[in-house]
N, C-alpha and C positions, 0 to 999 in steps of 0.2 A: 504494500500500500504506500502511496506517495505521502510524504510528510505533509504536503499541502492539504490532504484529505483526512489526516489523522484526528485532529480535534473534532471534526464533524462526525466521523465514524464512532468515536468514543463518547459522543453525546456531550462534549464539553462546550459546544457552542449552541446557540439558540436554533432557530429554524434554519433549514437549508436555504442558501441564497436563492433568490428568485431566478427563474429561468427567463431567458431572453428570447424574443421572437423578432419583432420589428422587421427590418429589412434583411435580416439574416436568414429568414425562412420564407420561401416563396413557393407558390403552387401555380403551375401553368400547364394546360393540356393534360391534366391528370397526373403530372409528375411533380414531386416535391424536390426542391433544391435547397440545401443547407450550406451556409457559408461560415467557415471558421478561419480566423487569421492565425498564422504561426509567426510569432516574433521571437527574438532572442529572449528566452526565459519564460515563455507563456503561450498558451492557446487562448485566443480571445474571440468571443466570450467563452468562459469556461463551462457554462451551463446553458443549453438551449432546449426549448420545448418544441417538439415536432409531432406530426400526426401519424397515427398508425394506419396501415392499410393502403398506403400509397407507395409506388415505386419511388425510391429516394436516391438522389445523387448528393454526396458530400463533396464540396469544393473546399480544399484547404489552400488558402492563399498565403504564401510565404512573402514576408516583407523584410528583406535583409536579415533573414533568420540565420543564426549561427548556433553551433553546438548541438547537443543531443535533441533539441526540439525538432530538428530535421528528420529524426528517425521516428516516424509516426506509426503507431500500432493500434489496432482494434482487436484485442485478444479474442473476444467472443466470436468474431467472424474470421479469425485467422489472417487478418490483413496486416501487412508490413510494407511500408513505403518509405523511401528516402526522398524527402522533399527538396526541391531546388532552393537555393538561397533566396531567390525572388521568383515569383510566378505561381501559377495555379496547378494543383494536382486534383484531378477528378477521380472520385471513388464511388463505384456503384454499390449501394448498400442493400439493394433488392427492396422487397416489400417488408416494411418494419412491423413488428408486433408490439403491443403495449409492454412497457417495462423501461429499463434503463440500459443504455449502450455506452460503455466507458471507452475512452481513448486516452492515450498518453504517449510520451516519448518512450523509447525502448528501455530507458532506465527507470521509468515510473516517477521521475521527478516533477514533470509538468503534465498536468492531467486536465481532462474535461469530460463532459458526458452529455448525452442526449436523453431527455426524458420523453418517452414516446407514449402518447395518450390517445384514447379513442376520440374520434371526431364526434361532436355533439350535433344531433340533427337540428 
């Protein structure tokens, strides 16, 4: 577990930080696109809320990223990518099911997650 998540996992902090959507999650023609930025020392935003049941593409946008943040992994999906220093990396996540999908650098120092929820009618 990443140190950045330790206090939350141990219940030492209050509520989980709010998930972001805004312009980071878009849906067009039945496909969901999620944008995460990789910068030296972080993935931004670190928590996004997305919809279940849609084919989903994750775009990791590197912005002068250096260090292990460039070794991007999604363990539950067996995805490992080396990100460019600057530029976009598109990752097909398939159709997401409700739950949480965590991602991190290969060392687990820098983390993020997608909270996947059912769409409300």
